[in-house]
N, C-alpha and C positions, 0 to 999 in steps of 0.2 A: 533585613535591613539592620545596620548598626546604629547604635545611639550616638548622637552628636551632642557634645556638651552645649548648655544653653548659652554660655558666654560666647562660644564660637558662632552659634546661630545668630545672636544679636549683632555681633561684629559683621557678619556676612550680610545680614538683611539690612542693617542700619537701625538705629534706635529711633523710633518715632515717639516723640513726647507729646501727649495730649493733656493740656493743663485743666485743672478744675480750680476755679478761683473762689476765695473767700471761706474756706472751711479747712480744718485740720484733716478731716476725713469726710468723704461723701456719705451723706445719710439717706436712707431710704425709708419710705412710709409704707407699711404693709397692712392691708385690712385683714384682721384675724377673724372677726365675728360681726355679724349683724343680727340682732335678736330683739324680740319684744319682752324677753324674760330678764330676770335678775341674773347678774354675774358675781363671782366671788374672786377676789384677788388676795394674794398673801405672798409672804417671803420668809424664808428661814432667817434672814438677816434684818428683817424689818422693812417697812415701807415709808416713803415720804410722799405726801399727798399735797398737791398745789391746785388751788382754786381761787379765783378773784384776788390775786395778789397776796393770798394767805397760804401758809405752809403748815402742815400737820405731820406728826410722826406717829406711826403705828408700830407697836412692839413686835419682835420677832415671832412669827407663827400665827399672829392674829389675823383673822379673816375679815375682810371688808366687803360690803355688799352695795352694789350699784345697780340701778334700774332706770328705765327711761320714763320721763314724764313729758307731757306735751310742751315742746319747746325747750326742755331742760333735762338734766341728769340728776337723779336723787342719790345722795350718799346716805344710806339708812342710819348708820351708827351716829352720825352727827345731825341727822334730819336737815341736811344742807343741800341746796340745789345750786346748779351752775350750768352754764352752756358747755363748758369743757372742764374736765378734770385731767391732770397730769399725775401719773403714778410711777415713781421711780423705786427700784430696790436699793437698799442701803448696802448690799453686797452685789453678787453677780447677777442673780436672777429674780424675775418677778413671775409668780404663778398665776395663770388664768385657769381657774378650776384646778385641775391636776397637771396642767401643762406648763413647764417653765420656758421663759423666754428671756433673751438678753435685751439690753437697751431699756427703754421706758415704754409705758402704755399711755395712750391718750383715749379718753372716753368722751363721747359726745352724742347728743340726740340728733337723729335725722329721720324725719317722716315717721315719728312716733316709735322709732326703734333705736336701740342703743348700738352704736359702732364702737368697736375696740380696735385701735390702730397701734401697731408695734413700730416704734421709731428706733432705728439702730444703724450703726455704721455698715457700709456696703459689704466689707470683708466678713463681718459677723453674720450678715444676712446670708451670704453664700454658704456658710458653714451649715445653716439650717435648711439648705435645699438638697444636700447630696443624697441622703438615703431614700429621698422620695423620687429622685431622677436617675440615680446610678447606684452601683453596688460598691461598697468599700473594699470588696475582694478583688475588684478588677485590677488589671496591671496599672502601676503607678502613672505611666505615661498617658494611658487612656483617661484616667482620672484628671490628670493635669489638663488635658485637652478639653475635657468637659468643663472644668472650672474656669479656664480662660474664656471659653465661649459663653458661659453663664454670666461671668463678670462683664463682658463686652455687651451682652444683651441687656443686662440691667442698667449699665451706664447709658447705652444708646436709647433705652426706653424709659428712662426716668420721667415721671409725670404721665405715664399711660392712662391713669385714671385721675388726672389732675382736676377735672371738673367735679369729681366726687370727693376731692380732698386728700387723696393719697396717691402713691406711685403705682403699687402693685396690689392685686388680690393675691391670695395664698393658694390659688387653684391652678390647674393645667392651662387656664386662659392666659396666665402670665408664666410663672415658674412655681411649681408646688413648693410650699414652704411649711415647715413643721416646727420651727424653733429648736430648742436644745434637743428635743427627742429625735430630730432627724440628723443630728450630728454624730461623728464618729472620731475617735482620737487620730486615726490614720488620715482621714480626709481633712481634719482640721490642720494637721501639719502641712498638708499639701496646699491648702489655701495660703498659709504663711509663705511657703516656698515660691509660690507664683504671685505673691501680693503685687497688685498693680498692673500685672501683665495683661494686655488686651490685644484683640485682633483689629488691625487698621486697614483702611483702604484710602489711598491718597491723603494720608496724614490725619484721617478722622476715624473714630470708631466705626467699625463695619456693622452693617445690618445682619448680623449673624443670627442663625436659628439652628435647632438641632432636633432630631427625632430618634426613636429607638432603633429601628432597623430599616434599611432601604430595600432589602430583598435582593441585593446584588448590584443595583444601579440607582443612584440618587435621582431626584427630579429637579426641575428648574423652577425658579420663582415665577417665571413667565407662564409655564404650564399650570402651575397651581393657583397663583394669585393674579395672573395677568400683568405682572410688573417685571420688567426686564432689568435684572440686577447682574452686572458683568461677573461677579464671583458666586453667584447662587445658580449654578448651572449643573447639567447632567454630568456626573462623573462615575466611573466604575467603582464598585465597592465589593470585590470578590472575597472578602475575609469573613463572611457572615454565616458560613454553613452550620456553625454550632449555635446560632442564635435561637432563642426559644420560639420564635415565630418564622422560622425559615420557610415553613409551608403551612397554609391553613386553608379551610374550606368552609364556606358559609352558604346555607340555603335560605333564600328569601322568597316569600310568596308574592305573586304578582299583585295581590290585593294590598300587601304591606307596602310595596313600592309605590303603587297608585296613591295610597293615602299619604305617604311621606312626601311625594312631590307635589301633591295638591295642597298639602298644609303650608308648603313654602311659596305656593303661588306659581310654581314652575310649569304646571301643565293644567289642561282642561280635559275632562273625559276620563276614560279608563285606559290604562297601559295595556298594549297588545304585545309589543316586542321591544327589545333592547339591542343596540349594536355598539360595539366598542371601536374607537379609533385610537391607535397607539402611536407612540413616538418611534420613528424609525431607528433612532440611535439607542434607546434604552429599552424599548419594548414595553414601557409603562403606559397605562391607559391615559390619554390626553383628554378625550371627551367621550360622552356617552349620548348616542342618539336614541331619543325616547319616542316611540311610535305609539300613539293613542287612537282611539276611534274618532278623534276630532282634528288631530293635528299632528305634526312631527316637530319635536323640540331637541336642539342639541345643547347639552349642559357640559361645562367643564367637569372633568372626573372629580375634582375636589369638591364642587358644589353638589354633585351627585352623592358622594361619600358623606358630606356633612348632612344632607337631607335624610339619609337612611340612619345616620348616627355613626360617629367615628369609632365607637366601640362595636357596633354592629358589622361594619365594613372596615377592617383593620387598616387597609392601605388602598392605593390606586394601582397597584401592581397585580393584576389578575387577569385570568381568562374567564370567559362566560359560557356556561352550559345551560341548555334549556331543559326543564323537566316537563315530561308529557302531561296533558290534562287527564284527570281521572275519568272524564266522560269521553275520552278518545275511543274510537272503535277498536277492537282488538287487532284486526287486520283489514286490508282492503277488501272490498266485495270481490270474491273470486269470479273469474270469467269461465264460461263453459264452452266446450266445442259442441258440435252437433250431437256427439255420442255421449255427452255428459262429462267429458274430461275437463279438468281444471287447467287454465293457462294463467301466466303471470302478466299482470298489467305493469309493465316496466316503468311507464311514466308516472304512475301513482307511487310505485316504490321509490323512485329517485326524488320525489317531493317530500318524503318522510324525514323526520328527525330520527335516526335509527337508534335503537337500544340493543342490548344483547339479545333479547327474545326476538326482536325483528330480524337480526342477522340469522339466527338459528332457523327461523321459520322460512326466510327467503332461500337459504341454502337447501332446505328440504324440498321446497316447491321447485327449485331449479333442478334438483336431482330427478324428481318425478317427471318433469318435462322432458329431460334427456332420455329417460327410460322410454317414454311414449314415442319419442322420435326414433329411437333405436328399433322399436317394435313395429314402426310404421303403421300404428293403429291410429294415432291422432291425426285429424285433419284440421288445420288452422281455419277458423271461420273467417269469412269476409267481414269487413267493417260493418256491414249492415246486419250481420247475424250476432255480433258481440253484444252482451248486455252492458249497460252503461255503468261505469264506476262512479260512486258518489263520494270518493275520497276528497276531502278538503283539508288543507293545511291548518292544523289546530293551534289555537292560542295556548301557550304553556301556562300550567298553573303556578310554576315557580322557576326561579333562576338560581343556578349554582355558581358561586363565585370561588374559583380556585386560585389562590394567590399566595404571595409571600411578602414579608416585611410588615412593619407596624409603624404607623404615623404618616405625616404628610410627605416625608421622603426628601425634604429640602435641607441643604446644608450638612452639618455634621451628623453622620450615622454613628450612634454611640457603640453599637455592637461592631460596626466596621472599624471604629477606633480601637476597640478591644482586640480584634483580630490583627490589626496593624501592629499594635504594641506587643502582642505575643510573637510577632516575627521580628521584633527588635527596633521598630520605629520609634523615634522620639516624638514628644508632643508637638514640636515645631513642624516636623515632617508630616504628622497627621493633619495639622491644621492647614498646611500649604496644599495638601491633597484635596481636602474637602472645600476649601476656599481659595481656588486658584487666583493668583494675582494679588493676594492680601500679604500683609506683613505683620510681624509682632511689634507691639509698641508698649509703652509704659505710661500709666497716669502719673502725673506729678502735680503737686499742689503748688499754686502761685497766686 
């Protein structure tokens, strides 16, 4: 795929302007820390501290100490308390411990703990996400695609934690954020190159999401979250063969699955078996049928994955294998003919979950039976003379999940974007593929 200049793409798609009123730049509030301990703030350029309409100046390099008190925050050096302290660097960065951040820090007490919130412009916030969500060594167009999606996500989800007094946490629940330590000169330049560009749908910021790897086919918002979004649909992503989690295998005990599903309140009783139901289009697992000794429950694949742990089960793109129980009989009870010859109970064998040893044993028994028939020595017993087989289908001890991809699978596949960029795709082409029906737009202040 050849690269297409951004100006040409904008002219073709049409520029969608989405206004943000009342500010020179959109600000975001990010919770950095919630602790019952004392925190240390400093800056090589000095600090300005504001509390109760008073302003204090701290000299360059001086360390200030703040700790929670019931209903207030204590500034140790001044023996001064207040409900909220605002700390600004007199230069570029303010240090929380040893970590530098752009913008300003707000300190407040909440539930006898000290909360530290970083307030900074949206574009500066994006710079502090890149190394934690992508690699600066990726192709430029793939990084641009990520940055446009991250900007759109942030704009669309401002106030996600509004009831708690901030917009985003700094974890994977929102977007991982690490301040200046997560920046890179190359990606900082790309933030500036794409400044203000967002993904839109029908003139508004789209509800975009991203994940690490799709495994070859993305999932839909309907399958994962039960919400039908016209541009969050299943699309092929065949550019991920070199992705770090192109294939994976996880063995999970039946006991662990039982405990995880009980803890979420999804099942009663003990898990006996699992069955996967898949999308006909992508082959991804849509739901998991859980059979217990008390009931049968069907869970969405995403709920099942979250119950086990998203790090435990990397994605919902998997096949399921059953591991035999340790207490399972070695083989079926062999049948005897009247002269002591062994015969195969084919019904019992067909009910087994075969492994390699079972196959070898079956072939040996089959060959012995053929030899007996050729020698005309064996006489097959009548049903009344056969001994009874006590083979019973055993409950597996564990399940092996053999899969591919990493993450929920909806929206932009970051490794798919990398593969597309390596084949020459531009970031608008990448975004159009993963968000069909969407356009590129630009934020404007009004």
